[in-house]
C-alpha positions, 0 to 999 in steps of 0.5 A, a space after each residue: 205529323 206525317 200519317 203513319 204507313 200501313 204495313 205491306 201486310 194489309 196489301 197482301 189479301 193471303 190470310 193464312 197457308 194451311 194443308 197446301 191451301 192458300 186461305 185470302 182473307 174473307 175466306 176464300 181458298 187456292 190451291 195453287 198445281 205446279 204445272 209440267 210443261 210440253 214442246 208443242 212444236 215438236 209433237 206431230 199434226 196428230 199429237 197436236 190435234 189430241 192436245 187440243 182436243 184434250 184440253 178442250 175438253 177439259 176447259 169445257 168440264 170445268 164448272 168454275 174458274 181456273 188461274 193460269 199464269 207463268 213465273 219468270 225471273 233471272 236465274 242467279 249463278 254467282 255461286 255456281 261460277 265461284 264453284 268453278 273458279 275455286 278448281 283453279 286452285 286445285 288444278 296442276 294442269 296450267 292449260 285445264 286453269 286456263 280452260 277455266 278462267 277463260 270459260 268463266 270469263 265467257 260464261 260472266 261477259 254472256 250472262 250480263 248480255 245475256 241473263 238466264 231465264 227460269 220459268 215454273 207454270 202454276 195453275 189457281 184453282 179457287 173456292 169462293 164459299 157463300 157467306 151470309 153478310 153480317 148484318 143477316 147474321 146479326 139479325 138472327 142471332 138477336 132473334 135467336 136472343 130473343 128466346 134465351 138460345 143463343 149459341 154458345 162458343 165452342 159450338 160456334 167455333 166446332 161449326 166454323 171447323 166445320 165448314 172450313 172442312 167441308 170447303 177444303 174437301 171441295 177444294 180438294 175434289 176440284 183439284 182432283 179433277 183438273 190434276 186428272 183432266 191435265 193429266 189426259 192433255 199430257 201435262 204433270 200437276 202437283 199440288 204445292 205444300 205449305 212451304 211452297 207456296 210460302 216460298 212461291 209468294 217470297 219470290 214473287 213479292 221479293 223478286 229483285 231480292 231474291 235474284 240479288 241473293 239467289 235463292 232458288 226459284 222453286 220448281 
């Protein structure tokens, strides 16, 4: 008999998305920032020096690592061309009809040879809480059990919720620090909300389907 195929979810480290933060299966947290861009080449030498200095200060001030990545993919403009073509049936001027037809043909030909790409810039801020080994936790429970002082289940859940809240606060503080530092560089950063983070990961894990269906890329 063939071995059962593991579902794709088993290979994805994400457990859930809560309050805009990505929760990994090991309990770690990730906050994703959408960051604006600047045309560095158009800046004067003085401006370039200031930007580089501010960026260096940002890196030196951090006590944790960052992940920077660029999401690039093809843009499906078929729906746009279909809307343009629909205008030909509404246009009474024959000259304009011909121009619309020629324009659509030109764009399709151009995009076929030179795909249009869209880019989005992101920064991922991590927070990895310290987790006690399972063995040590078990020993602690057994020791308390010897004296009849086991922790009630509701109290354990409340303690876990308190720890989760503290971890979220730590991640929020890191996020605020990075956002403020990026502003000094001249970059605007916005934390992703739940739906936006889910949409981003859908785009990342389903690039071909997204391009084929023309699902809007997060901007």
